[in-house]
C-alpha positions in Angstrom: -0.3 -0.1 -0.3 1.5 3.6 -0.7 0.3 6.2 1.1 1.1 10.3 0.5 -0.1 13.4 2.7 1.0 17.0 1.4 -0.2 19.8 3.6 -2.0 22.2 1.7 -3.0 25.4 4.1 -4.4 24.2 7.7 -5.6 20.6 6.3 -3.3 17.5 4.7 -4.6 16.3 1.0 -3.5 12.1 2.1 -3.8 9.9 -1.1 -3.7 6.0 -0.9 -3.1 3.2 -3.5 -3.9 -0.1 -1.7 -3.2 -3.4 -3.6 -6.0 -6.0 -4.5 -7.5 -7.7 -6.7 -11.2 -6.3 -5.7 -12.9 -9.2 -6.9 -16.0 -11.0 -5.6 -17.1 -15.0 -6.2 -18.6 -14.2 -9.5 -16.1 -11.8 -11.7 -13.3 -14.3 -9.7 -14.9 -17.5 -11.7 -15.4 -15.3 -14.8 -11.8 -13.9 -14.8 -10.6 -17.8 -14.1 -8.6 -15.9 -10.8 -7.5 -18.0 -8.4 -9.4 -16.9 -5.2 -11.9 -13.6 -4.7 -10.2 -11.1 -3.2 -11.6 -7.6 -2.0 -10.7 -5.5 0.9 -13.5 -4.8 3.3 -12.0 -2.2 5.4 -9.8 0.5 5.5 -8.6 2.9 8.2 -6.3 6.3 8.0 -4.9 7.5 12.4 -3.3 10.4 12.1 -1.2 10.6 15.6 -3.0 7.2 16.8 -6.0 9.0 16.5 -8.6 7.4 13.5 -9.5 9.8 11.4 -11.0 8.5 8.4 -12.9 4.8 7.8 -14.4 2.9 4.8 -16.2 -0.3 4.8 -15.7 -1.6 0.9 -16.4 -4.9 -1.2 -16.3 -6.4 -4.5 -17.7 -3.3 -6.4 -14.3 -1.3 -6.3 -11.6 -1.4 -9.4 -8.6 -3.4 -9.0 -6.1 -1.5 -6.7 -8.7 1.4 -5.4 -7.3 4.5 -4.8 -8.9 6.6 -2.0 -7.9 10.6 -1.5 -9.3 12.9 1.3 -8.5 15.8 2.8 -7.6 16.1 7.2 -8.1 19.4 8.7 -5.7 20.7 11.8 -3.1 18.6 10.8 0.7 19.6 11.0 3.9 18.9 8.6 5.5 16.0 10.5 2.2 14.5 11.8 2.0 10.5 11.3 -0.6 9.2 8.7 -1.1 5.6 9.3 -3.3 3.8 7.2 -4.4 -0.2 8.0 -6.4 -2.0 5.5 -8.1 -6.1 5.9 -9.8 -8.4 3.0 -12.4 -10.7 3.4 -9.4 -13.2 3.7 -8.5 -11.3 7.2 -4.8 -10.5 5.3 -4.2 -6.7 6.9 -1.5 -4.1 5.5 -0.3 -1.4 6.7 1.0 2.3 5.0 2.4 5.4 6.6 3.4 8.4 5.6 5.0 11.7 7.1 3.2 14.5 6.2 5.2 16.9 4.3 
């Protein structure tokens, strides 16, 4: 997972590129993929406090991209993004706000 965070005024713009097939049962069968795989939940924390989260499913495109702003962020603050997929696999990405 790739995470970038850029300070823009009094807020930070966060961009996340997650890596997942995002394929449900029907799509996996149709595309002859080995198994269904999709992110079910993704959470972003700023200095340990949850500031953004989303519940997802196989309806998103492969390797989904997320973008959001966090008000009150400062340069040097750390963003930690965690995701979990339908098989229980977890992924984490971090970035310092620049």
